[in-house]
N, CA, C and O atoms as a GROMACS GRO file, in nm:
protein
  348
    1MET      N    1   2.284   0.045   2.892
    1MET     CA    2   2.311  -0.088   2.841
    1MET      C    3   2.190  -0.137   2.763
    1MET      O    4   2.077  -0.126   2.809
    2GLY      N    5   2.215  -0.190   2.648
    2GLY     CA    6   2.109  -0.242   2.565
    2GLY      C    7   2.113  -0.392   2.558
    2GLY      O    8   2.155  -0.459   2.653
    3GLY      N    9   2.069  -0.445   2.446
    3GLY     CA   10   2.071  -0.588   2.423
    3GLY      C   11   2.131  -0.615   2.287
    3GLY      O   12   2.149  -0.524   2.206
    4THR      N   13   2.161  -0.740   2.262
    4THR     CA   14   2.219  -0.779   2.134
    4THR      C   15   2.108  -0.824   2.040
    4THR      O   16   2.026  -0.909   2.074
    5TYR      N   17   2.108  -0.765   1.922
    5TYR     CA   18   2.008  -0.794   1.818
    5TYR      C   19   2.058  -0.909   1.732
    5TYR      O   20   2.172  -0.907   1.686
    6TYR      N   21   1.972  -1.008   1.710
    6TYR     CA   22   2.003  -1.119   1.620
    6TYR      C   23   1.892  -1.130   1.516
    6TYR      O   24   1.774  -1.131   1.549
    7SER      N   25   1.932  -1.138   1.389
    7SER     CA   26   1.833  -1.146   1.281
    7SER      C   27   1.792  -1.288   1.248
    7SER      O   28   1.701  -1.309   1.167
    8GLN      N   29   1.857  -1.387   1.310
    8GLN     CA   30   1.824  -1.527   1.285
    8GLN      C   31   1.850  -1.609   1.410
    8GLN      O   32   1.924  -1.566   1.499
    9GLU      N   33   1.789  -1.727   1.418
    9GLU     CA   34   1.799  -1.809   1.538
    9GLU      C   35   1.937  -1.873   1.553
    9GLU      O   36   1.986  -1.888   1.665
   10SER      N   37   1.999  -1.910   1.443
   10SER     CA   38   2.135  -1.963   1.445
   10SER      C   39   2.199  -1.931   1.310
   10SER      O   40   2.128  -1.902   1.214
   11PRO      N   41   2.332  -1.937   1.303
   11PRO     CA   42   2.398  -1.901   1.175
   11PRO      C   43   2.357  -1.988   1.056
   11PRO      O   44   2.366  -1.943   0.942
   12GLN      N   45   2.311  -2.111   1.082
   12GLN     CA   46   2.273  -2.200   0.971
   12GLN      C   47   2.131  -2.174   0.921
   12GLN      O   48   2.095  -2.217   0.812
   13LEU      N   49   2.050  -2.104   1.000
   13LEU     CA   50   1.910  -2.080   0.963
   13LEU      C   51   1.894  -1.947   0.890
   13LEU      O   52   1.976  -1.857   0.906
   14PRO      N   53   1.787  -1.934   0.810
   14PRO     CA   54   1.764  -1.807   0.739
   14PRO      C   55   1.722  -1.696   0.836
   14PRO      O   56   1.676  -1.724   0.947
   15VAL      N   57   1.737  -1.572   0.792
   15VAL     CA   58   1.697  -1.457   0.874
   15VAL      C   59   1.544  -1.456   0.885
   15VAL      O   60   1.474  -1.508   0.798
   16PHE      N   61   1.494  -1.397   0.993
   16PHE     CA   62   1.349  -1.390   1.013
   16PHE      C   63   1.285  -1.300   0.908
   16PHE      O   64   1.188  -1.339   0.843
   17VAL      N   65   1.340  -1.178   0.892
   17VAL     CA   66   1.290  -1.085   0.790
   17VAL      C   67   1.408  -1.014   0.725
   17VAL      O   68   1.513  -0.998   0.787
   18GLU      N   69   1.389  -0.973   0.602
   18GLU     CA   70   1.490  -0.896   0.530
   18GLU      C   71   1.418  -0.792   0.445
   18GLU      O   72   1.296  -0.789   0.438
   19ARG      N   73   1.495  -0.707   0.380
   19ARG     CA   74   1.435  -0.602   0.297
   19ARG      C   75   1.341  -0.665   0.195
   19ARG      O   76   1.377  -0.757   0.123
   20GLY      N   77   1.218  -0.612   0.192
   20GLY     CA   78   1.118  -0.663   0.098
   20GLY      C   79   1.030  -0.773   0.155
   20GLY      O   80   0.932  -0.812   0.092
   21SER      N   81   1.064  -0.822   0.274
   21SER     CA   82   0.984  -0.929   0.335
   21SER      C   83   0.849  -0.876   0.382
   21SER      O   84   0.839  -0.765   0.435
   22HIS      N   85   0.746  -0.957   0.363
   22HIS     CA   86   0.615  -0.925   0.419
   22HIS      C   87   0.599  -1.011   0.543
   22HIS      O   88   0.632  -1.130   0.542
   23PHE      N   89   0.547  -0.952   0.652
   23PHE     CA   90   0.525  -1.026   0.775
   23PHE      C   91   0.381  -1.007   0.820
   23PHE      O   92   0.317  -0.906   0.790
   24GLU      N   93   0.332  -1.105   0.893
   24GLU     CA   94   0.196  -1.101   0.948
   24GLU      C   95   0.203  -1.075   1.097
   24GLU      O   96   0.307  -1.096   1.160
   25LYS      N   97   0.093  -1.030   1.154
   25LYS     CA   98   0.083  -1.009   1.297
   25LYS      C   99   0.114  -1.142   1.366
   25LYS      O  100   0.057  -1.246   1.332
   26GLY      N  101   0.206  -1.139   1.464
   26GLY     CA  102   0.244  -1.260   1.536
   26GLY      C  103   0.370  -1.327   1.484
   26GLY      O  104   0.423  -1.416   1.551
   27ASP      N  105   0.419  -1.288   1.366
   27ASP     CA  106   0.544  -1.345   1.313
   27ASP      C  107   0.663  -1.294   1.393
   27ASP      O  108   0.662  -1.180   1.440
   28THR      N  109   0.765  -1.378   1.408
   28THR     CA  110   0.888  -1.336   1.476
   28THR      C  111   0.967  -1.246   1.382
   28THR      O  112   0.988  -1.280   1.265
   29LEU      N  113   1.011  -1.130   1.434
   29LEU     CA  114   1.089  -1.035   1.355
   29LEU      C  115   1.239  -1.046   1.384
   29LEU      O  116   1.321  -1.033   1.293
   30TYR      N  117   1.274  -1.070   1.510
   30TYR     CA  118   1.414  -1.080   1.549
   30TYR      C  119   1.423  -1.135   1.690
   30TYR      O  120   1.322  -1.156   1.757
   31ILE      N  121   1.546  -1.159   1.736
   31ILE     CA  122   1.572  -1.203   1.873
   31ILE      C  123   1.657  -1.097   1.940
   31ILE      O  124   1.750  -1.044   1.880
   32ILE      N  125   1.624  -1.066   2.064
   32ILE     CA  126   1.705  -0.972   2.143
   32ILE      C  127   1.758  -1.049   2.264
   32ILE      O  128   1.682  -1.118   2.333
   33GLU      N  129   1.888  -1.036   2.289
   33GLU     CA  130   1.950  -1.106   2.401
   33GLU      C  131   1.993  -1.003   2.505
   33GLU      O  132   2.071  -0.912   2.476
   34VAL      N  133   1.941  -1.020   2.626
   34VAL     CA  134   1.976  -0.933   2.738
   34VAL      C  135   2.009  -1.022   2.857
   34VAL      O  136   1.927  -1.103   2.899
   35MET      N  137   2.128  -1.007   2.910
   35MET     CA  138   2.173  -1.083   3.027
   35MET      C  139   2.153  -1.233   3.008
   35MET      O  140   2.100  -1.301   3.095
   36LYS      N  141   2.196  -1.285   2.892
   36LYS     CA  142   2.191  -1.427   2.858
   36LYS      C  143   2.050  -1.483   2.843
   36LYS      O  144   2.030  -1.605   2.843
   37MET      N  145   1.951  -1.394   2.831
   37MET     CA  146   1.813  -1.438   2.804
   37MET      C  147   1.779  -1.398   2.661
   37MET      O  148   1.790  -1.280   2.624
   38PHE      N  149   1.739  -1.494   2.581
   38PHE     CA  150   1.708  -1.472   2.441
   38PHE      C  151   1.556  -1.463   2.425
   38PHE      O  152   1.485  -1.558   2.457
   39ASN      N  153   1.508  -1.349   2.376
   39ASN     CA  154   1.365  -1.325   2.363
   39ASN      C  155   1.329  -1.300   2.217
   39ASN      O  156   1.387  -1.214   2.151
   40LYS      N  157   1.233  -1.377   2.167
   40LYS     CA  158   1.182  -1.353   2.032
   40LYS      C  159   1.086  -1.236   2.038
   40LYS      O  160   1.001  -1.229   2.126
   41VAL      N  161   1.101  -1.144   1.943
   41VAL     CA  162   1.013  -1.028   1.935
   41VAL      C  163   0.920  -1.050   1.817
   41VAL      O  164   0.964  -1.072   1.704
   42VAL      N  165   0.790  -1.043   1.844
   42VAL     CA  166   0.690  -1.070   1.740
   42VAL      C  167   0.624  -0.940   1.694
   42VAL      O  168   0.621  -0.841   1.767
   43ALA      N  169   0.572  -0.944   1.574
   43ALA     CA  170   0.506  -0.828   1.515
   43ALA      C  171   0.369  -0.807   1.578
   43ALA      O  172   0.294  -0.903   1.600
   44THR      N  173   0.337  -0.682   1.606
   44THR     CA  174   0.205  -0.648   1.661
   44THR      C  175   0.108  -0.606   1.552
   44THR      O  176  -0.010  -0.582   1.579
   45PHE      N  177   0.156  -0.599   1.428
   45PHE     CA  178   0.073  -0.567   1.312
   45PHE      C  179   0.140  -0.628   1.190
   45PHE      O  180   0.255  -0.671   1.199
   46SER      N  181   0.072  -0.634   1.078
   46SER     CA  182   0.132  -0.688   0.955
   46SER      C  183   0.182  -0.574   0.868
   46SER      O  184   0.131  -0.462   0.873
   47GLY      N  185   0.283  -0.604   0.787
   47GLY     CA  186   0.341  -0.503   0.700
   47GLY      C  187   0.455  -0.557   0.617
   47GLY      O  188   0.474  -0.678   0.606
   48THR      N  189   0.533  -0.465   0.559
   48THR     CA  190   0.646  -0.499   0.474
   48THR      C  191   0.770  -0.426   0.522
   48THR      O  192   0.763  -0.308   0.557
   49ILE      N  193   0.883  -0.495   0.525
   49ILE     CA  194   1.011  -0.435   0.566
   49ILE      C  195   1.067  -0.357   0.448
   49ILE      O  196   1.094  -0.414   0.342
   50ASP      N  197   1.084  -0.227   0.466
   50ASP     CA  198   1.144  -0.142   0.362
   50ASP      C  199   1.295  -0.140   0.373
   50ASP      O  200   1.365  -0.133   0.272
   51ALA      N  201   1.347  -0.145   0.496
   51ALA     CA  202   1.491  -0.143   0.518
   51ALA      C  203   1.522  -0.201   0.655
   51ALA      O  204   1.446  -0.182   0.750
   52VAL      N  205   1.635  -0.271   0.664
   52VAL     CA  206   1.687  -0.318   0.792
   52VAL      C  207   1.799  -0.222   0.828
   52VAL      O  208   1.895  -0.207   0.752
   53LEU      N  209   1.789  -0.157   0.944
   53LEU     CA  210   1.880  -0.049   0.979
   53LEU      C  211   2.000  -0.092   1.063
   53LEU      O  212   2.089  -0.010   1.086
   54VAL      N  213   2.005  -0.216   1.109
   54VAL     CA  214   2.116  -0.264   1.191
   54VAL      C  215   2.164  -0.400   1.141
   54VAL      O  216   2.088  -0.474   1.078
   55ASP      N  217   2.289  -0.432   1.169
   55ASP     CA  218   2.345  -0.563   1.136
   55ASP      C  219   2.318  -0.660   1.249
   55ASP      O  220   2.292  -0.619   1.362
   56SER      N  221   2.323  -0.788   1.220
   56SER     CA  222   2.300  -0.890   1.321
   56SER      C  223   2.418  -0.895   1.419
   56SER      O  224   2.531  -0.865   1.382
   57ALA      N  225   2.390  -0.932   1.542
   57ALA     CA  226   2.488  -0.950   1.650
   57ALA      C  227   2.553  -0.818   1.693
   57ALA      O  228   2.670  -0.816   1.728
   58VAL      N  229   2.477  -0.711   1.689
   58VAL     CA  230   2.526  -0.582   1.740
   58VAL      C  231   2.440  -0.541   1.860
   58VAL      O  232   2.323  -0.580   1.871
   59VAL      N  233   2.499  -0.461   1.948
   59VAL     CA  234   2.426  -0.413   2.064
   59VAL      C  235   2.339  -0.295   2.023
   59VAL      O  236   2.386  -0.201   1.959
   60VAL      N  237   2.211  -0.302   2.059
   60VAL     CA  238   2.117  -0.194   2.031
   60VAL      C  239   2.062  -0.143   2.163
   60VAL      O  240   2.064  -0.213   2.265
   61ARG      N  241   2.012  -0.020   2.161
   61ARG     CA  242   1.958   0.038   2.284
   61ARG      C  243   1.807   0.054   2.271
   61ARG      O  244   1.752   0.048   2.162
   62LYS      N  245   1.743   0.074   2.384
   62LYS     CA  246   1.598   0.091   2.387
   62LYS      C  247   1.558   0.212   2.302
   62LYS      O  248   1.616   0.320   2.315
   63GLY      N  249   1.459   0.193   2.218
   63GLY     CA  250   1.409   0.301   2.133
   63GLY      C  251   1.482   0.318   2.001
   63GLY      O  252   1.440   0.398   1.918
   64GLN      N  253   1.590   0.244   1.980
   64GLN     CA  254   1.666   0.256   1.855
   64GLN      C  255   1.588   0.193   1.741
   64GLN      O  256   1.539   0.081   1.755
   65PRO      N  257   1.574   0.263   1.627
   65PRO     CA  258   1.504   0.204   1.512
   65PRO      C  259   1.583   0.086   1.455
   65PRO      O  260   1.704   0.096   1.436
   66LEU      N  261   1.515  -0.024   1.429
   66LEU     CA  262   1.578  -0.142   1.371
   66LEU      C  263   1.536  -0.164   1.226
   66LEU      O  264   1.613  -0.216   1.146
   67PHE      N  265   1.414  -0.123   1.194
   67PHE     CA  266   1.359  -0.142   1.060
   67PHE      C  267   1.283  -0.017   1.016
   67PHE      O  268   1.238   0.062   1.098
   68LYS      N  269   1.272  -0.001   0.884
   68LYS     CA  270   1.173   0.090   0.827
   68LYS      C  271   1.063   0.000   0.773
   68LYS      O  272   1.090  -0.093   0.697
   69VAL      N  273   0.940   0.027   0.812
   69VAL     CA  274   0.828  -0.062   0.782
   69VAL      C  275   0.713   0.016   0.720
   69VAL      O  276   0.684   0.129   0.759
   70THR      N  277   0.648  -0.047   0.625
   70THR     CA  278   0.522   0.005   0.571
   70THR      C  279   0.411  -0.087   0.621
   70THR      O  280   0.404  -0.203   0.580
   71PRO      N  281   0.323  -0.037   0.710
   71PRO     CA  282   0.215  -0.121   0.761
   71PRO      C  283   0.110  -0.149   0.654
   71PRO      O  284   0.091  -0.069   0.562
   72ASP      N  285   0.043  -0.264   0.666
   72ASP     CA  286  -0.063  -0.298   0.570
   72ASP      C  287  -0.184  -0.207   0.585
   72ASP      O  288  -0.247  -0.169   0.486
   73GLU      N  289  -0.217  -0.172   0.709
   73GLU     CA  290  -0.332  -0.084   0.732
   73GLU      C  291  -0.290   0.061   0.714
   73GLU      O  292  -0.185   0.103   0.762
   74ARG      N  293  -0.373   0.135   0.645
   74ARG     CA  294  -0.347   0.277   0.625
   74ARG      C  295  -0.401   0.354   0.744
   74ARG      O  296  -0.517   0.336   0.783
   75ILE      N  297  -0.319   0.440   0.802
   75ILE     CA  298  -0.360   0.519   0.917
   75ILE      C  299  -0.420   0.650   0.866
   75ILE      O  300  -0.359   0.722   0.787
   76VAL      N  301  -0.541   0.679   0.911
   76VAL     CA  302  -0.609   0.801   0.873
   76VAL      C  303  -0.624   0.886   0.999
   76VAL      O  304  -0.691   0.846   1.094
   77GLU      N  305  -0.562   1.003   0.998
   77GLU     CA  306  -0.573   1.092   1.114
   77GLU      C  307  -0.706   1.165   1.110
   77GLU      O  308  -0.750   1.214   1.006
   78GLU      N  309  -0.768   1.172   1.225
   78GLU     CA  310  -0.897   1.237   1.235
   78GLU      C  311  -0.876   1.385   1.265
   78GLU      O  312  -0.792   1.422   1.347
   79ASP      N  313  -0.953   1.468   1.199
   79ASP     CA  314  -0.948   1.612   1.222
   79ASP      C  315  -0.997   1.641   1.364
   79ASP      O  316  -1.106   1.596   1.401
   80PRO      N  317  -0.920   1.718   1.445
   80PRO     CA  318  -0.962   1.747   1.583
   80PRO      C  319  -1.099   1.815   1.590
   80PRO      O  320  -1.176   1.787   1.682
   81ALA      N  321  -1.130   1.902   1.495
   81ALA     CA  322  -1.260   1.969   1.496
   81ALA      C  323  -1.372   1.868   1.470
   81ALA      O  324  -1.478   1.874   1.533
   82GLU      N  325  -1.349   1.775   1.379
   82GLU     CA  326  -1.448   1.671   1.349
   82GLU      C  327  -1.468   1.580   1.470
   82GLU      O  328  -1.580   1.542   1.501
   83ARG      N  329  -1.360   1.546   1.538
   83ARG     CA  330  -1.368   1.463   1.658
   83ARG      C  331  -1.447   1.533   1.768
   83ARG      O  332  -1.532   1.472   1.832
   84ALA      N  333  -1.419   1.661   1.789
   84ALA     CA  334  -1.490   1.738   1.891
   84ALA      C  335  -1.639   1.744   1.858
   84ALA      O  336  -1.723   1.730   1.947
   85ARG      N  337  -1.672   1.764   1.731
   85ARG     CA  338  -1.812   1.770   1.690
   85ARG      C  339  -1.882   1.635   1.712
   85ARG      O  340  -1.996   1.629   1.756
   86ARG      N  341  -1.810   1.527   1.680
   86ARG     CA  342  -1.868   1.393   1.695
   86ARG      C  343  -1.891   1.359   1.842
   86ARG      O  344  -1.990   1.294   1.875
   87ILE      N  345  -1.802   1.401   1.928
   87ILE     CA  346  -1.815   1.371   2.072
   87ILE      C  347  -1.922   1.458   2.132
   87ILE      O  348  -1.949   1.448   2.252
   0.00000   0.00000   0.00000
C-alpha cells in the first residue's frame, strides 16, 4: 500500500512544481496522503524539474520515481585509488 500523490494543495491553487520549474532547498515539491494524513514533502537540495512522471491524485508506492531532476550542484565522483592514497 502506498500513498496518494498530490501536485497542489487544492484544485484552485497552482501546482507546487511542474516541468521546467526551479526549486530551492526547503521548497515544497508535493503532498503525499497516507491514512488521511497529508504530509508536505520538501526538497533536500535545489535543482530543476526535467519531467513529472506521475499525475496528481494517483496512488504511488515507496521508491517510485515521481520526477526527473537536474540538481544545481554537480556531483564529482572520486577515483577509488585517489581516495585510498589520500587516506
